[in-house]
C-alpha positions in Angstrom: -54.8 126.5 -60.3 -53.0 127.5 -57.1 -51.5 125.3 -54.4 -54.6 125.4 -52.1 -57.0 124.4 -54.9 -54.5 121.7 -56.0 -54.5 120.2 -52.5 -58.4 120.4 -52.2 -58.6 118.7 -55.7 -56.3 115.9 -54.6 -58.0 115.4 -51.1 -61.3 115.1 -53.1 -60.0 112.6 -55.5 -58.4 110.5 -52.6 -61.7 110.4 -50.9 -63.1 108.7 -54.2 -60.1 106.6 -54.9 -60.1 102.9 -54.7 -57.4 100.7 -52.9 -55.4 100.3 -56.1 -55.1 104.1 -56.7 -54.3 104.6 -53.1 -51.4 102.2 -53.1 -50.1 104.0 -56.1 -50.2 107.4 -54.5 -48.7 105.8 -51.2 -45.8 104.3 -53.4 -45.2 107.8 -55.1 -45.0 109.4 -51.6 -42.8 106.9 -50.3 -40.4 107.2 -53.2 -40.4 111.0 -53.0 -39.6 110.8 -49.3 -36.7 108.3 -49.8 -35.2 110.3 -52.8 -31.7 111.6 -52.1 -31.9 115.4 -51.9 -28.6 116.3 -50.2 -25.5 115.0 -48.6 -24.0 115.5 -45.0 -20.5 116.9 -44.4 -19.1 113.3 -44.7 -20.7 112.9 -48.1 -23.3 110.5 -46.9 -26.7 110.9 -48.9 -29.7 112.3 -47.1 -33.2 111.6 -48.0 -35.7 114.3 -47.6 -37.0 113.1 -44.2 -33.3 112.8 -43.0 -32.6 116.3 -44.4 -35.5 117.9 -42.7 -34.5 116.1 -39.4 -30.9 117.6 -39.6 -32.4 121.3 -40.4 -34.6 120.7 -37.2 -31.6 119.7 -35.2 -29.7 122.7 -36.3 -32.6 125.1 -35.7 -32.8 123.5 -32.0 -29.0 123.9 -31.6 -29.5 127.6 -32.4 -32.6 127.7 -30.2 -30.8 126.2 -27.2 -27.6 128.1 -27.7 -25.6 125.0 -28.6 -23.3 127.1 -30.8 -19.8 128.3 -31.0 -18.7 131.8 -32.2 -16.4 132.0 -35.3 -13.7 133.4 -33.2 -13.8 130.4 -30.7 -14.0 128.0 -33.6 -10.8 129.5 -35.2 -9.0 129.1 -31.7 -10.0 125.4 -31.6 -8.9 124.8 -34.9 -5.6 126.3 -34.3 -5.3 123.7 -31.4 -6.2 121.0 -33.8 -2.8 121.8 -35.8 -0.8 121.6 -32.6 -1.9 118.1 -31.7 
C-alpha cells in the first residue's frame, strides 16, 4: 500500500471513528509535532514545527536576498578577532 492509499484509508477510518479514537489520534499527532527533531546553533532543542519554521525563515532569507557572501563573512569574522 502506497502513501496515497494509506492516507485515503486513514481518512475513511477517521470519518467512521468515535470521539475516543479521535482523541487518541489527536494525541499521537500532538506528540509527533512536539518531538525534538533537531537543535539550533546554540544547542536549543527544536520540535518538528519549530524546525519547519526555521527552514521557512531560511528560504525566505534567500528569496529576499538577506544573505551574505562567503568572502564578506570571512572579512566580517576577521573584524571580530580585532575587537
